[in-house]
N, C-alpha and C positions, 0 to 999 in steps of 0.2 A: 741930885748929881748933875753937874754941868755936862753938856755934850755939844758936839759940833760934827757935821758931816763934811768930809773932804772928798775931792775927786782928783783926777789927774792934774799934776802941777800945782797942787795946793798943799797947805800945811796949817797946822794949829800949834800954837805954843802954849803949853800948860805951865803956869808959874811954879808949881811944885806938887808932886803927887807920889804916893807909894805904889799905886796900882792904877793902870790905865787899861780899859777894855776897848778892843777894836772888833768891829763886826762888819762883814761884807753885806751891804743891803741891796746892791744892784751890780750887775755885770758878772762876767764869768770868773775872773780871778783878779787879785790885786796884790801888789807887793808894797808893804808899808815899811818905812824906816822910822825907827825911834832913835833919837840922839839926845844924850844928856852929857854935858861936859865934853870930855874927849872920847866918850864911848858911843858906839852906835850898833844897832842890831836890826836885821831885816826880818820881817814876818810875811809869810806867803799865805794869803787867804783864798779859798776856793769855795765853790758851791757845796762841796761835800764836807769841808772843814772851814766854815765861814767866820769863826770867831777865835780870838786868842786874848791873852792878858799879858801886858807888859808890867813886870815887877821891877822896882828900883829901890835901892837902899841908899842912894846918894842924895845930896841936896842940890837944888838948883832947877832951872826950868828944863822941861822935856819938849823937844820939837818932834811932832809926829807928822810925817810928810809922805806924799806919794809922787812918784815921777811920772813919766809918759806910760800910759797903759792903753791896751786894746779894749774896745767895748765899753768905754766910759764908765768904769766901775765907780761905786760910791762906798765909802767906808764911814760908819758911825764911830766916832771917838768919844768915849765918856770916862769921866774921872771923878 
């Protein structure tokens, strides 16, 4: 399973996937945005709820990104 860790102001582009797992590995909280085609959704990760799964039924690349964040959080993205 491919994976990449992203931090503030970073993104990873996944060519095509049905399921993408995101897990907070460092920092207090992180807000991650997943964008595919014209649709985007935000996921808020915390120490008490550190993981989530992005499901998609569309074709095309998915961009998973993080904006400015306090505490230098790190999120493991796997697909």
